[in-house]
C-alpha positions as CSV (number, residue, x, y, z in Angstrom):
1,X,295.1,146.7,193.7
2,X,294.4,146.4,190.6
3,X,295.5,145.4,187.5
4,X,295.5,145.7,183.8
5,X,296.1,143.2,181.3
6,X,299.1,143.8,179.3
7,X,298.1,144.3,175.5
8,X,298.7,140.6,173.5
9,X,298.5,139.1,170.3
10,X,296.7,135.9,169.9
11,X,295.0,134.1,167.2
12,X,291.3,132.9,167.4
13,X,288.8,131.3,165.7
14,X,285.1,130.8,166.4
15,X,282.7,127.9,166.2
16,X,280.1,128.0,164.2
17,X,279.8,124.4,163.2
18,X,283.2,124.3,161.3
19,X,285.5,121.5,163.6
20,X,287.7,120.3,160.8
21,X,289.0,124.6,161.1
22,X,289.0,124.6,164.4
23,X,291.1,120.9,164.4
24,X,293.3,122.4,162.0
25,X,293.4,125.5,163.9
26,X,294.5,123.5,167.5
27,X,296.3,121.1,165.4
28,X,294.7,118.0,166.8
29,X,291.0,116.0,165.9
30,X,288.5,117.4,168.9
31,X,285.4,115.3,170.1
32,X,282.4,116.2,170.1
33,X,278.9,116.2,173.0
34,X,275.6,116.1,171.8
35,X,274.1,119.6,174.2
36,X,269.8,119.2,172.6
37,X,268.5,117.4,170.1
38,X,264.9,118.3,170.9
39,X,264.6,120.8,168.5
40,X,265.9,118.1,166.3
41,X,263.1,115.4,167.3
42,X,261.0,118.1,166.9
43,X,261.3,118.6,163.3
44,X,262.5,122.0,164.4
45,X,266.5,122.4,163.7
46,X,269.3,120.3,163.8
47,X,270.6,118.4,167.0
48,X,273.6,120.3,169.3
49,X,276.5,119.3,169.0
50,X,279.8,121.2,171.0
51,X,283.3,120.7,170.9
52,X,285.6,119.2,173.1
53,X,288.5,121.6,174.0
54,X,291.4,120.5,175.8
55,X,292.7,123.2,178.1
56,X,295.7,123.4,180.7
57,X,292.8,122.9,183.5
58,X,291.4,119.6,181.3
59,X,289.3,118.9,178.5
60,X,286.7,123.0,178.3
61,X,283.0,122.4,176.4
62,X,282.9,124.8,173.3
63,X,279.7,125.5,172.3
64,X,278.2,127.3,168.1
65,X,279.4,131.2,168.8
66,X,281.6,130.3,171.3
67,X,285.5,131.8,170.2
68,X,288.3,129.1,170.7
69,X,292.1,130.9,171.1
70,X,294.9,130.3,170.9
71,X,297.2,131.5,173.8
72,X,300.4,133.3,174.8
73,X,301.5,129.8,175.6
74,X,300.0,127.5,172.0
75,X,297.4,126.9,174.9
76,X,293.7,126.7,173.2
77,X,290.8,127.6,175.4
78,X,287.2,128.7,174.4
79,X,285.5,132.2,174.7
80,X,281.9,133.1,175.3
81,X,280.9,135.8,171.8
82,X,280.6,138.5,174.4
83,X,283.2,138.6,176.3
84,X,285.5,138.1,173.5
85,X,283.7,141.1,171.8
86,X,284.9,143.0,175.4
87,X,288.3,141.8,175.8
88,X,289.6,141.4,172.0
89,X,289.5,144.0,168.9
90,X,290.8,142.8,165.2
91,X,294.0,144.5,163.9
């Protein structure tokens, strides 16, 4: 069988080194994990941090560029930019 997703309106914010904005969005302090410091150590850029998003299925990592979505039940989860663009339209 095939199914179509029901149209729903969601709220979302993109993670672009804006940890404090995302913490306001989800309503709690979030932790980060160092993913790569290679560029930083080599003097070619800042270290890369993921943001830990508590979801209904446990903690998930959001990488810079990922979207943080507030679901229909008030839950939060990260979404990769390519999937977000294919799934959602701005209103």
